[in-house]
C-alpha positions, 0 to 999 in steps of 0.5 A: 222823771222831770229832768231836762235831757241831755244833761251836760257834764264833765267827768273829773278826777281828783287824785283818783277820786272821780266825779260827775260835775254839772253846771246846775245854776239853771236847774236841770234835775228837780231836787226831789229827783236828785238822789235817784239821778245820782245813784243811776248816773254813778253806776259803773259799767251801766252809766258814767260811773263815779264816786260822787256827783257835784251840782254847781249852783248859785250863791248869794254868799260866795262865787257859787255853792255846791250840792255834793252827793256820794255815789249812793245818793246820800249827801255829804257835807264836804269832800276835799277832792271833789271840792278841788274838782269843783273849783277847777270846773268853775274856773274853766267855765268862767264861773269864778276867778282863780281865787274863789270861795264857795258854799258847802254844808261844812262852811265856806271853802276858799280855793285857788287854781294853780298851774297845770291841773293843781288846786289848793283848798283852805279847809274848814278848821277840823274839829271834834278830835277824839283820841283813846278810842279803840275797835276790834279788828281781826280779833284784837283791840286796835287804837283808833283816832277820830276827827271831823275834817269836814266830814267824820274820819277815823284814822288807824295806824298800821305797820308798813308791810302789813296787809290791810283788808280795807273793805272788811276793817273799814266796814267794821269801823264805819258801822261801829256803834260809837259812830252811829247814826252818821257813821264815819269814813276810815283811813289806814295809814302807813309811814313810808319815811321822809315825810310821806305816808300812805293812806288807804280810805274806806268811804261811807256812801261808796262803801268801799275803798276809793283811790283817794280821799282829800278830807281823809288825807287831812285827818291822817296827816294831822294825826301823823304829825301829832304822833311825831311820825311826820310834820307839815307839809305832809305828802300823802301817797294815795291808793291810786298812786297820786300824791296829795300835799297837806300843809297846816299849823300844828298847835300844842294841843294837837289840833291844827289850823290853817289847813291846806289840801293841794293836789291835781284836779283833772278834767277827763272828758266833757259829755251829755247824759241822755235818758238812757244813762239812767236805765 
């Protein structure tokens, strides 16, 4: 491999979604080797371990740009929790001011670093809303909702108290023929009352439940408001027990504008990857 070791990195957590973040404004990992590098570094037990890896790079349009990889080496257009971590990292490294913009495949993202460990993102406008869909879960046809909130997301509403086999049901919908070839992330939502919903997410590229998903929280909050379950601002209780806040303007047609994702983005530790991390 033509990688310049050691590779400095930060391990970060966005409400339980964990990431390896690398200042890549001077290239350390050749583009053709990045997918393999990501798969190796994101292995738990054998390497750093993470849901995804973020490369911070130069931009002519914004304060910086990023390359976002899922843990399996696939590229994702957007990741809300990853974006908040990227913003906090960029501010901590002096790459950007507290208010910043950065390039993603989903478009230009605006972010603001808040007090303590918080970051607020102005998300790209959700699109491709689809209602009236269904999928067979546990032998029953179940109503599902779809939107692209930066990446594709299905939302399934489940009664409180019902046990949710997230990996099984998530896998079924993620690979359902109606969402091919790209597939979709899948969110299972339960109403906890008082403007709070619990969201458990199966993420494509991780192929399992993650402790949080920012774009999934956005999709879940908007559809919950459209159904009259809650209204903006919506508090999301994540699988990891952290809270995210979604603020938006719900339109008469059920779409949303001025969508903000707010929550913690913590720097867990700083380190250096050696070549042995890829063995």
